[in-house]
A tleap script that builds the chain and sets N, CA, C and O, in Angstrom:
source leaprc.protein.ff14SB
mol = sequence {
  NMET ASN THR VAL PHE LEU ALA ASN ALA GLY
  GLY ALA ALA SER ASN ASN TRP MET MET ILE
  ILE LEU PHE ILE ILE LEU PHE GLY PHE THR
  TYR PHE GLY MET ILE ARG PRO GLN LYS LYS
  GLN GLN GLN GLN ARG LEU GLN MET MET ASP
  LYS LEU LYS LYS GLY ASP GLU VAL VAL LEU
  VAL ASP GLY LEU HIE ALA LYS ILE ASP LYS
  ILE ASN SER ASP LYS THR VAL VAL VAL ASP
  ALA ASP GLY ILE TYR LEU THR PHE GLU ARG
  MET ALA ILE ARG ARG VAL LEU PRO ALA ALA
  ALA LYS THR GLU ALA ALA PRO ALA LYS PRO
  ALA GLU PRO ALA SER SER ASP ASP THR LYS
  LYS GLU ASP CLYS
}
set mol.1.N position { 40.469 -15.420 48.392 }
set mol.1.CA position { 39.180 -15.488 47.746 }
set mol.1.C position { 38.601 -14.093 47.491 }
set mol.1.O position { 38.017 -13.858 46.433 }
set mol.2.N position { 38.748 -13.185 48.421 }
set mol.2.CA position { 38.288 -11.840 48.247 }
set mol.2.C position { 39.021 -11.143 47.104 }
set mol.2.O position { 38.430 -10.316 46.410 }
set mol.3.N position { 40.239 -11.448 46.908 }
set mol.3.CA position { 41.000 -10.801 45.819 }
set mol.3.C position { 40.425 -11.157 44.442 }
set mol.3.O position { 40.453 -10.341 43.520 }
set mol.4.N position { 39.899 -12.391 44.312 }
set mol.4.CA position { 39.317 -12.766 43.011 }
set mol.4.C position { 38.105 -11.934 42.701 }
set mol.4.O position { 37.933 -11.493 41.564 }
set mol.5.N position { 37.245 -11.705 43.700 }
set mol.5.CA position { 36.056 -10.865 43.493 }
set mol.5.C position { 36.424 -9.416 43.203 }
set mol.5.O position { 35.761 -8.752 42.406 }
set mol.6.N position { 37.485 -8.922 43.848 }
set mol.6.CA position { 37.881 -7.556 43.597 }
set mol.6.C position { 38.503 -7.400 42.191 }
set mol.6.O position { 38.334 -6.364 41.549 }
set mol.7.N position { 39.209 -8.416 41.732 }
set mol.7.CA position { 39.771 -8.378 40.422 }
set mol.7.C position { 38.700 -8.349 39.324 }
set mol.7.O position { 38.869 -7.685 38.301 }
set mol.8.N position { 37.601 -9.074 39.545 }
set mol.8.CA position { 36.485 -9.064 38.567 }
set mol.8.C position { 35.656 -7.808 38.641 }
set mol.8.O position { 34.954 -7.487 37.682 }
set mol.9.N position { 35.706 -7.092 39.727 }
set mol.9.CA position { 34.886 -5.874 39.897 }
set mol.9.C position { 35.286 -4.785 38.873 }
set mol.9.O position { 34.430 -4.033 38.407 }
set mol.10.N position { 36.544 -4.706 38.538 }
set mol.10.CA position { 36.999 -3.685 37.569 }
set mol.10.C position { 36.450 -3.983 36.146 }
set mol.10.O position { 36.134 -3.046 35.413 }
set mol.11.N position { 36.337 -5.233 35.761 }
set mol.11.CA position { 35.843 -5.633 34.456 }
set mol.11.C position { 34.362 -5.464 34.340 }
set mol.11.O position { 33.863 -5.295 33.228 }
set mol.12.N position { 33.646 -5.499 35.399 }
set mol.12.CA position { 32.172 -5.367 35.400 }
set mol.12.C position { 31.768 -3.973 34.949 }
set mol.12.O position { 30.755 -3.817 34.267 }
set mol.13.N position { 32.519 -2.987 35.304 }
set mol.13.CA position { 32.215 -1.596 34.894 }
set mol.13.C position { 32.251 -1.446 33.392 }
set mol.13.O position { 31.383 -0.789 32.818 }
set mol.14.N position { 33.242 -2.043 32.736 }
set mol.14.CA position { 33.314 -1.966 31.278 }
set mol.14.C position { 32.175 -2.771 30.621 }
set mol.14.O position { 31.659 -2.385 29.572 }
set mol.15.N position { 31.795 -3.891 31.252 }
set mol.15.CA position { 30.691 -4.696 30.723 }
set mol.15.C position { 29.376 -3.933 30.794 }
set mol.15.O position { 28.520 -4.087 29.922 }
set mol.16.N position { 29.211 -3.115 31.820 }
set mol.16.CA position { 28.000 -2.308 31.945 }
set mol.16.C position { 27.901 -1.289 30.806 }
set mol.16.O position { 26.825 -1.075 30.248 }
set mol.17.N position { 29.028 -0.668 30.468 }
set mol.17.CA position { 29.036 0.291 29.382 }
set mol.17.C position { 28.764 -0.388 28.050 }
set mol.17.O position { 28.070 0.158 27.192 }
set mol.18.N position { 29.312 -1.573 27.888 }
set mol.18.CA position { 29.087 -2.301 26.629 }
set mol.18.C position { 27.592 -2.662 26.501 }
set mol.18.O position { 27.030 -2.586 25.408 }
set mol.19.N position { 26.968 -3.046 27.589 }
set mol.19.CA position { 25.545 -3.399 27.543 }
set mol.19.C position { 24.710 -2.143 27.196 }
set mol.19.O position { 23.747 -2.229 26.435 }
set mol.20.N position { 25.081 -1.006 27.749 }
set mol.20.CA position { 24.336 0.226 27.461 }
set mol.20.C position { 24.486 0.589 25.996 }
set mol.20.O position { 23.507 0.973 25.356 }
set mol.21.N position { 25.698 0.475 25.446 }
set mol.21.CA position { 25.932 0.782 24.040 }
set mol.21.C position { 25.172 -0.196 23.160 }
set mol.21.O position { 24.592 0.215 22.155 }
set mol.22.N position { 25.158 -1.477 23.506 }
set mol.22.CA position { 24.390 -2.451 22.707 }
set mol.22.C position { 22.898 -2.194 22.713 }
set mol.22.O position { 22.222 -2.394 21.704 }
set mol.23.N position { 22.377 -1.746 23.864 }
set mol.23.CA position { 20.941 -1.402 23.905 }
set mol.23.C position { 20.632 -0.187 23.047 }
set mol.23.O position { 19.584 -0.135 22.402 }
set mol.24.N position { 21.544 0.804 23.031 }
set mol.24.CA position { 21.346 1.995 22.191 }
set mol.24.C position { 21.372 1.579 20.721 }
set mol.24.O position { 20.538 2.034 19.938 }
set mol.25.N position { 22.306 0.733 20.343 }
set mol.25.CA position { 22.388 0.272 18.938 }
set mol.25.C position { 21.147 -0.536 18.565 }
set mol.25.O position { 20.628 -0.393 17.458 }
set mol.26.N position { 20.670 -1.378 19.471 }
set mol.26.CA position { 19.456 -2.184 19.222 }
set mol.26.C position { 18.240 -1.281 19.055 }
set mol.26.O position { 17.413 -1.516 18.174 }
set mol.27.N position { 18.123 -0.246 19.893 }
set mol.27.CA position { 17.041 0.692 19.765 }
set mol.27.C position { 17.120 1.435 18.428 }
set mol.27.O position { 16.096 1.648 17.779 }
set mol.28.N position { 18.317 1.828 18.018 }
set mol.28.CA position { 18.496 2.504 16.743 }
set mol.28.C position { 18.066 1.659 15.552 }
set mol.28.O position { 17.392 2.151 14.647 }
set mol.29.N position { 18.454 0.397 15.554 }
set mol.29.CA position { 18.040 -0.551 14.477 }
set mol.29.C position { 16.489 -0.705 14.489 }
set mol.29.O position { 15.847 -0.736 13.439 }
set mol.30.N position { 15.946 -0.796 15.651 }
set mol.30.CA position { 14.490 -0.979 15.735 }
set mol.30.C position { 13.768 0.241 15.213 }
set mol.30.O position { 12.784 0.105 14.486 }
set mol.31.N position { 14.231 1.441 15.566 }
set mol.31.CA position { 13.586 2.660 15.119 }
set mol.31.C position { 13.687 2.845 13.627 }
set mol.31.O position { 12.676 3.065 12.961 }
set mol.32.N position { 14.909 2.759 13.078 }
set mol.32.CA position { 15.106 3.025 11.669 }
set mol.32.C position { 14.673 1.858 10.778 }
set mol.32.O position { 14.426 2.050 9.587 }
set mol.33.N position { 14.580 0.664 11.338 }
set mol.33.CA position { 14.191 -0.489 10.541 }
set mol.33.C position { 12.705 -0.773 10.560 }
set mol.33.O position { 12.171 -1.341 9.607 }
set mol.34.N position { 12.012 -0.378 11.654 }
set mol.34.CA position { 10.604 -0.784 11.772 }
set mol.34.C position { 9.684 0.417 12.043 }
set mol.34.O position { 8.692 0.595 11.336 }
set mol.35.N position { 9.985 1.217 13.022 }
set mol.35.CA position { 9.080 2.288 13.434 }
set mol.35.C position { 8.951 3.396 12.416 }
set mol.35.O position { 7.843 3.807 12.069 }
set mol.36.N position { 10.070 3.876 11.942 }
set mol.36.CA position { 10.078 4.979 10.974 }
set mol.36.C position { 9.384 4.642 9.662 }
set mol.36.O position { 8.557 5.429 9.202 }
set mol.37.N position { 9.689 3.486 9.032 }
set mol.37.CA position { 8.986 3.140 7.778 }
set mol.37.C position { 7.477 2.943 7.992 }
set mol.37.O position { 6.679 3.239 7.103 }
set mol.38.N position { 7.096 2.447 9.161 }
set mol.38.CA position { 5.682 2.236 9.424 }
set mol.38.C position { 4.969 3.608 9.561 }
set mol.38.O position { 3.826 3.767 9.134 }
set mol.39.N position { 5.659 4.571 10.155 }
set mol.39.CA position { 5.047 5.897 10.255 }
set mol.39.C position { 4.883 6.552 8.873 }
set mol.39.O position { 3.875 7.205 8.604 }
set mol.40.N position { 5.866 6.371 8.019 }
set mol.40.CA position { 5.777 6.918 6.651 }
set mol.40.C position { 4.606 6.304 5.897 }
set mol.40.O position { 3.848 6.992 5.213 }
set mol.41.N position { 4.479 4.955 6.046 }
set mol.41.CA position { 3.390 4.285 5.341 }
set mol.41.C position { 2.055 4.743 5.875 }
set mol.41.O position { 1.113 4.910 5.100 }
set mol.42.N position { 1.942 4.950 7.162 }
set mol.42.CA position { 0.660 5.402 7.757 }
set mol.42.C position { 0.359 6.821 7.297 }
set mol.42.O position { -0.805 7.147 7.062 }
set mol.43.N position { 1.377 7.680 7.160 }
set mol.43.CA position { 1.164 9.021 6.701 }
set mol.43.C position { 0.682 9.027 5.248 }
set mol.43.O position { -0.220 9.789 4.901 }
set mol.44.N position { 1.268 8.194 4.409 }
set mol.44.CA position { 0.849 8.119 3.005 }
set mol.44.C position { -0.610 7.608 2.920 }
set mol.44.O position { -1.380 8.067 2.076 }
set mol.45.N position { -0.970 6.682 3.778 }
set mol.45.CA position { -2.337 6.157 3.785 }
set mol.45.C position { -3.323 7.227 4.167 }
set mol.45.O position { -4.393 7.319 3.566 }
set mol.46.N position { -2.992 8.045 5.157 }
set mol.46.CA position { -3.888 9.115 5.591 }
set mol.46.C position { -4.047 10.175 4.488 }
set mol.46.O position { -5.136 10.716 4.293 }
set mol.47.N position { -2.950 10.465 3.770 }
set mol.47.CA position { -3.026 11.408 2.641 }
set mol.47.C position { -3.940 10.844 1.565 }
set mol.47.O position { -4.705 11.591 0.955 }
set mol.48.N position { -3.874 9.514 1.317 }
set mol.48.CA position { -4.736 8.889 0.335 }
set mol.48.C position { -6.206 9.026 0.743 }
set mol.48.O position { -7.070 9.288 -0.094 }
set mol.49.N position { -6.480 8.843 2.048 }
set mol.49.CA position { -7.835 8.941 2.542 }
set mol.49.C position { -8.388 10.369 2.392 }
set mol.49.O position { -9.575 10.557 2.125 }
set mol.50.N position { -7.518 11.361 2.568 }
set mol.50.CA position { -7.949 12.733 2.428 }
set mol.50.C position { -8.254 13.081 0.955 }
set mol.50.O position { -9.096 13.944 0.710 }
set mol.51.N position { -7.629 12.469 0.014 }
set mol.51.CA position { -7.806 12.771 -1.405 }
set mol.51.C position { -8.961 12.021 -2.041 }
set mol.51.O position { -9.207 12.209 -3.232 }
set mol.52.N position { -9.681 11.183 -1.313 }
set mol.52.CA position { -10.779 10.427 -1.901 }
set mol.52.C position { -11.870 11.351 -2.399 }
set mol.52.O position { -12.184 12.352 -1.756 }
set mol.53.N position { -12.442 11.024 -3.526 }
set mol.53.CA position { -13.563 11.798 -4.040 }
set mol.53.C position { -14.559 10.886 -4.754 }
set mol.53.O position { -14.264 9.728 -5.047 }
set mol.54.N position { -15.698 11.412 -5.015 }
set mol.54.CA position { -16.752 10.614 -5.646 }
set mol.54.C position { -16.278 10.185 -7.037 }
set mol.54.O position { -15.720 10.980 -7.794 }
set mol.55.N position { -16.513 8.915 -7.350 }
set mol.55.CA position { -16.146 8.379 -8.669 }
set mol.55.C position { -14.824 7.653 -8.667 }
set mol.55.O position { -14.502 6.999 -9.659 }
set mol.56.N position { -14.032 7.732 -7.599 }
set mol.56.CA position { -12.761 7.005 -7.521 }
set mol.56.C position { -13.032 5.513 -7.432 }
set mol.56.O position { -13.927 5.080 -6.707 }
set mol.57.N position { -12.253 4.725 -8.176 }
set mol.57.CA position { -12.340 3.286 -8.084 }
set mol.57.C position { -11.374 2.826 -7.005 }
set mol.57.O position { -10.211 3.230 -7.010 }
set mol.58.N position { -11.829 1.994 -6.083 }
set mol.58.CA position { -11.026 1.583 -4.965 }
set mol.58.C position { -11.078 0.053 -4.780 }
set mol.58.O position { -11.962 -0.638 -5.287 }
set mol.59.N position { -10.097 -0.422 -4.039 }
set mol.59.CA position { -10.087 -1.825 -3.603 }
set mol.59.C position { -10.155 -1.809 -2.103 }
set mol.59.O position { -9.343 -1.167 -1.437 }
set mol.60.N position { -11.138 -2.526 -1.565 }
set mol.60.CA position { -11.309 -2.567 -0.114 }
set mol.60.C position { -10.455 -3.658 0.496 }
set mol.60.O position { -9.894 -4.481 -0.227 }
set mol.61.N position { -10.344 -3.677 1.844 }
set mol.61.CA position { -9.433 -4.613 2.501 }
set mol.61.C position { -9.859 -6.076 2.284 }
set mol.61.O position { -9.031 -6.979 2.403 }
set mol.62.N position { -11.086 -6.306 1.982 }
set mol.62.CA position { -11.530 -7.697 1.742 }
set mol.62.C position { -11.417 -8.074 0.250 }
set mol.62.O position { -11.834 -9.162 -0.145 }
set mol.63.N position { -10.860 -7.187 -0.563 }
set mol.63.CA position { -10.653 -7.482 -1.959 }
set mol.63.C position { -11.778 -7.049 -2.879 }
set mol.63.O position { -11.720 -7.309 -4.081 }
set mol.64.N position { -12.785 -6.402 -2.353 }
set mol.64.CA position { -13.907 -5.926 -3.159 }
set mol.64.C position { -13.514 -4.725 -3.973 }
set mol.64.O position { -12.972 -3.764 -3.428 }
set mol.65.N position { -13.772 -4.748 -5.266 }
set mol.65.CA position { -13.488 -3.643 -6.146 }
set mol.65.C position { -14.808 -2.832 -6.262 }
set mol.65.O position { -15.868 -3.397 -6.532 }
set mol.66.N position { -14.719 -1.534 -6.058 }
set mol.66.CA position { -15.934 -0.734 -6.078 }
set mol.66.C position { -15.603 0.693 -6.494 }
set mol.66.O position { -14.440 1.075 -6.624 }
set mol.67.N position { -16.673 1.471 -6.698 }
set mol.67.CA position { -16.545 2.876 -7.059 }
set mol.67.C position { -17.204 3.698 -5.939 }
set mol.67.O position { -18.294 3.353 -5.483 }
set mol.68.N position { -16.559 4.768 -5.502 }
set mol.68.CA position { -17.110 5.592 -4.413 }
set mol.68.C position { -18.309 6.350 -4.938 }
set mol.68.O position { -18.236 7.027 -5.963 }
set mol.69.N position { -19.423 6.227 -4.215 }
set mol.69.CA position { -20.646 6.924 -4.604 }
set mol.69.C position { -20.831 8.173 -3.754 }
set mol.69.O position { -21.271 9.207 -4.255 }
set mol.70.N position { -20.493 8.080 -2.449 }
set mol.70.CA position { -20.722 9.229 -1.546 }
set mol.70.C position { -19.738 9.137 -0.365 }
set mol.70.O position { -19.474 8.049 0.147 }
set mol.71.N position { -19.210 10.270 0.051 }
set mol.71.CA position { -18.349 10.323 1.209 }
set mol.71.C position { -19.083 11.095 2.288 }
set mol.71.O position { -19.428 12.258 2.083 }
set mol.72.N position { -19.330 10.474 3.434 }
set mol.72.CA position { -20.078 11.088 4.502 }
set mol.72.C position { -19.112 11.810 5.452 }
set mol.72.O position { -17.912 11.538 5.482 }
set mol.73.N position { -19.683 12.736 6.220 }
set mol.73.CA position { -18.860 13.528 7.145 }
set mol.73.C position { -18.413 12.697 8.374 }
set mol.73.O position { -17.463 13.073 9.060 }
set mol.74.N position { -19.085 11.595 8.638 }
set mol.74.CA position { -18.724 10.799 9.817 }
set mol.74.C position { -17.691 9.707 9.457 }
set mol.74.O position { -17.671 8.634 10.059 }
set mol.75.N position { -16.864 10.001 8.492 }
set mol.75.CA position { -15.741 9.144 8.041 }
set mol.75.C position { -16.208 7.788 7.530 }
set mol.75.O position { -15.531 6.776 7.714 }
set mol.76.N position { -17.360 7.779 6.893 }
set mol.76.CA position { -17.833 6.577 6.215 }
set mol.76.C position { -17.941 6.862 4.725 }
set mol.76.O position { -18.081 8.011 4.305 }
set mol.77.N position { -17.874 5.809 3.944 }
set mol.77.CA position { -17.902 5.884 2.513 }
set mol.77.C position { -18.996 4.961 2.010 }
set mol.77.O position { -19.095 3.823 2.471 }
set mol.78.N position { -19.818 5.418 1.080 }
set mol.78.CA position { -20.805 4.566 0.407 }
set mol.78.C position { -20.208 4.207 -0.923 }
set mol.78.O position { -19.864 5.084 -1.716 }
set mol.79.N position { -20.080 2.905 -1.179 }
set mol.79.CA position { -19.499 2.425 -2.414 }
set mol.79.C position { -20.529 1.682 -3.223 }
set mol.79.O position { -21.452 1.059 -2.699 }
set mol.80.N position { -20.329 1.776 -4.555 }
set mol.80.CA position { -21.214 1.073 -5.500 }
set mol.80.C position { -20.450 -0.095 -6.071 }
set mol.80.O position { -19.483 0.099 -6.807 }
set mol.81.N position { -20.868 -1.323 -5.742 }
set mol.81.CA position { -20.241 -2.513 -6.239 }
set mol.81.C position { -21.238 -3.223 -7.150 }
set mol.81.O position { -22.000 -4.079 -6.701 }
set mol.82.N position { -21.226 -2.858 -8.437 }
set mol.82.CA position { -22.114 -3.443 -9.407 }
set mol.82.C position { -23.606 -3.252 -9.039 }
set mol.82.O position { -24.384 -4.204 -9.097 }
set mol.83.N position { -23.981 -2.061 -8.676 }
set mol.83.CA position { -25.360 -1.797 -8.367 }
set mol.83.C position { -25.745 -2.041 -6.919 }
set mol.83.O position { -26.885 -1.770 -6.539 }
set mol.84.N position { -24.860 -2.529 -6.125 }
set mol.84.CA position { -25.141 -2.779 -4.681 }
set mol.84.C position { -24.417 -1.673 -3.917 }
set mol.84.O position { -23.204 -1.509 -4.055 }
set mol.85.N position { -25.154 -0.925 -3.121 }
set mol.85.CA position { -24.557 0.155 -2.369 }
set mol.85.C position { -24.244 -0.311 -0.975 }
set mol.85.O position { -25.126 -0.807 -0.274 }
set mol.86.N position { -22.976 -0.159 -0.547 }
set mol.86.CA position { -22.508 -0.616 0.733 }
set mol.86.C position { -21.842 0.542 1.445 }
set mol.86.O position { -21.244 1.408 0.807 }
set mol.87.N position { -21.943 0.560 2.762 }
set mol.87.CA position { -21.289 1.608 3.579 }
set mol.87.C position { -20.126 1.017 4.362 }
set mol.87.O position { -20.277 0.011 5.056 }
set mol.88.N position { -18.982 1.642 4.246 }
set mol.88.CA position { -17.759 1.221 4.908 }
set mol.88.C position { -17.076 2.396 5.607 }
set mol.88.O position { -17.309 3.552 5.254 }
set mol.89.N position { -16.245 2.105 6.583 }
set mol.89.CA position { -15.372 3.086 7.135 }
set mol.89.C position { -14.319 3.451 6.087 }
set mol.89.O position { -14.009 2.636 5.219 }
set mol.90.N position { -13.770 4.653 6.156 }
set mol.90.CA position { -12.752 5.062 5.204 }
set mol.90.C position { -11.517 4.147 5.322 }
set mol.90.O position { -10.862 3.859 4.321 }
set mol.91.N position { -11.210 3.702 6.523 }
set mol.91.CA position { -10.038 2.881 6.727 }
set mol.91.C position { -10.182 1.468 6.084 }
set mol.91.O position { -9.210 0.715 6.027 }
set mol.92.N position { -11.373 1.129 5.615 }
set mol.92.CA position { -11.569 -0.153 4.939 }
set mol.92.C position { -11.059 -0.097 3.521 }
set mol.92.O position { -11.045 -1.121 2.838 }
set mol.93.N position { -10.635 1.073 3.048 }
set mol.93.CA position { -10.112 1.177 1.691 }
set mol.93.C position { -8.615 0.871 1.698 }
set mol.93.O position { -7.833 1.550 2.362 }
set mol.94.N position { -8.242 -0.137 0.967 }
set mol.94.CA position { -6.833 -0.541 0.920 }
set mol.94.C position { -6.040 0.372 -0.031 }
set mol.94.O position { -4.961 0.853 0.316 }
set mol.95.N position { -6.588 0.602 -1.235 }
set mol.95.CA position { -5.891 1.419 -2.192 }
set mol.95.C position { -6.866 1.986 -3.206 }
set mol.95.O position { -7.951 1.445 -3.421 }
set mol.96.N position { -6.458 3.090 -3.826 }
set mol.96.CA position { -7.234 3.708 -4.892 }
set mol.96.C position { -6.567 3.275 -6.203 }
set mol.96.O position { -5.352 3.384 -6.368 }
set mol.97.N position { -7.408 2.773 -7.140 }
set mol.97.CA position { -6.853 2.330 -8.402 }
set mol.97.C position { -6.443 3.538 -9.256 }
set mol.97.O position { -7.186 4.517 -9.334 }
set mol.98.N position { -5.298 3.479 -9.880 }
set mol.98.CA position { -4.862 4.590 -10.715 }
set mol.98.C position { -5.780 4.787 -11.935 }
set mol.98.O position { -6.527 3.887 -12.319 }
set mol.99.N position { -5.706 5.961 -12.517 }
set mol.99.CA position { -6.587 6.317 -13.622 }
set mol.99.C position { -6.380 5.413 -14.809 }
set mol.99.O position { -7.333 5.105 -15.525 }
set mol.100.N position { -5.153 4.981 -15.035 }
set mol.100.CA position { -4.862 4.091 -16.215 }
set mol.100.C position { -5.573 2.761 -16.069 }
set mol.100.O position { -5.973 2.165 -17.069 }
set mol.101.N position { -5.740 2.283 -14.852 }
set mol.101.CA position { -6.389 0.985 -14.631 }
set mol.101.C position { -7.929 1.122 -14.753 }
set mol.101.O position { -8.634 0.144 -15.003 }
set mol.102.N position { -8.417 2.345 -14.572 }
set mol.102.CA position { -9.873 2.562 -14.663 }
set mol.102.C position { -10.393 2.420 -16.085 }
set mol.102.O position { -11.440 1.816 -16.319 }
set mol.103.N position { -9.650 2.983 -17.034 }
set mol.103.CA position { -10.121 2.972 -18.411 }
set mol.103.C position { -9.806 1.621 -19.022 }
set mol.103.O position { -8.667 1.156 -18.982 }
set mol.104.N position { -10.810 1.007 -19.580 }
set mol.104.CA position { -10.620 -0.267 -20.201 }
set mol.104.C position { -10.090 -0.049 -21.620 }
set mol.104.O position { -10.529 0.864 -22.319 }
set mol.105.N position { -9.192 -0.851 -22.017 }
set mol.105.CA position { -8.652 -0.718 -23.383 }
set mol.105.C position { -9.704 -1.098 -24.362 }
set mol.105.O position { -10.406 -2.092 -24.180 }
set mol.106.N position { -9.827 -0.304 -25.423 }
set mol.106.CA position { -10.836 -0.608 -26.428 }
set mol.106.C position { -10.394 -1.833 -27.198 }
set mol.106.O position { -9.211 -1.964 -27.513 }
set mol.107.N position { -11.309 -2.732 -27.509 }
set mol.107.CA position { -10.943 -3.914 -28.233 }
set mol.107.C position { -10.387 -3.552 -29.602 }
set mol.107.O position { -10.895 -2.656 -30.277 }
set mol.108.N position { -9.361 -4.246 -29.992 }
set mol.108.CA position { -8.753 -3.953 -31.315 }
set mol.108.C position { -9.700 -4.418 -32.384 }
set mol.108.O position { -10.390 -5.427 -32.241 }
set mol.109.N position { -9.721 -3.646 -33.486 }
set mol.109.CA position { -10.578 -4.017 -34.598 }
set mol.109.C position { -9.971 -5.252 -35.287 }
set mol.109.O position { -8.766 -5.307 -35.532 }
set mol.110.N position { -10.802 -6.214 -35.586 }
set mol.110.CA position { -10.245 -7.334 -36.318 }
set mol.110.C position { -9.935 -6.909 -37.764 }
set mol.110.O position { -10.613 -6.061 -38.343 }
set mol.111.N position { -8.909 -7.518 -38.309 }
set mol.111.CA position { -8.547 -7.169 -39.685 }
set mol.111.C position { -9.674 -7.561 -40.611 }
set mol.111.O position { -10.241 -8.649 -40.512 }
set mol.112.N position { -9.987 -6.639 -41.523 }
set mol.112.CA position { -11.050 -6.926 -42.478 }
set mol.112.C position { -10.575 -7.947 -43.491 }
set mol.112.O position { -9.447 -7.859 -43.975 }
set mol.113.N position { -11.414 -8.909 -43.817 }
set mol.113.CA position { -11.010 -9.867 -44.841 }
set mol.113.C position { -10.888 -9.195 -46.194 }
set mol.113.O position { -11.660 -8.298 -46.533 }
set mol.114.N position { -9.941 -9.628 -46.933 }
set mol.114.CA position { -9.716 -9.067 -48.241 }
set mol.114.C position { -10.918 -9.409 -49.160 }
set mol.114.O position { -11.435 -10.527 -49.154 }
set mol.115.N position { -11.321 -8.425 -49.920 }
set mol.115.CA position { -12.473 -8.696 -50.814 }
set mol.115.C position { -11.996 -9.538 -51.992 }
set mol.115.O position { -10.803 -9.617 -52.282 }
set mol.116.N position { -12.932 -10.146 -52.641 }
set mol.116.CA position { -12.572 -11.019 -53.772 }
set mol.116.C position { -11.956 -10.214 -54.911 }
set mol.116.O position { -11.153 -10.757 -55.670 }
set mol.117.N position { -12.305 -8.940 -55.056 }
set mol.117.CA position { -11.743 -8.107 -56.096 }
set mol.117.C position { -10.238 -7.885 -55.855 }
set mol.117.O position { -9.426 -7.897 -56.780 }
set mol.118.N position { -9.914 -7.685 -54.591 }
set mol.118.CA position { -8.479 -7.462 -54.244 }
set mol.118.C position { -7.652 -8.727 -54.511 }
set mol.118.O position { -6.511 -8.631 -54.963 }
set mol.119.N position { -8.205 -9.883 -54.241 }
set mol.119.CA position { -7.447 -11.116 -54.455 }
set mol.119.C position { -7.283 -11.385 -55.949 }
set mol.119.O position { -6.269 -11.954 -56.352 }
set mol.120.N position { -8.248 -10.994 -56.780 }
set mol.120.CA position { -8.136 -11.188 -58.224 }
set mol.120.C position { -7.084 -10.286 -58.772 }
set mol.120.O position { -6.334 -10.687 -59.662 }
set mol.121.N position { -6.997 -9.052 -58.265 }
set mol.121.CA position { -5.986 -8.121 -58.760 }
set mol.121.C position { -4.574 -8.627 -58.408 }
set mol.121.O position { -3.631 -8.476 -59.185 }
set mol.122.N position { -4.461 -9.229 -57.216 }
set mol.122.CA position { -3.135 -9.698 -56.791 }
set mol.122.C position { -2.712 -10.914 -57.602 }
set mol.122.O position { -1.519 -11.111 -57.832 }
set mol.123.N position { -3.673 -11.740 -58.045 }
set mol.123.CA position { -3.352 -12.928 -58.819 }
set mol.123.C position { -2.837 -12.557 -60.218 }
set mol.123.O position { -2.031 -13.292 -60.789 }
set mol.124.N position { -3.277 -11.471 -60.752 }
set mol.124.CA position { -2.922 -11.103 -62.144 }
set mol.124.C position { -1.586 -10.514 -62.152 }
set mol.124.O position { -1.086 -10.133 -63.211 }
savepdb mol mol.pdb
quit
């Protein structure tokens, strides 16, 4: 009976190494799959917060579209949402709208109806 336990003791050492290697691989997948991309995203968000200026159009975390009216030194932002001034933390800003989205496309001019003189000339 003791010989059976001694025979299994040699295999346990290799199993320990396999477990250590599997934990290292699992940690590597966790780091490169979750932690590193999250840090990049957080860094980009902080850069966006530093670039905020008066007049930027933003979308807040609750979906409110507004224009920045004033940036305070205590990390708060006063936004203008259709004449209503609200104060939010800077972290409440989800994204800054790009300049192309800010400018509204001018409505296309409707085609002018042909004058009766032009239609008479075409008929002849």
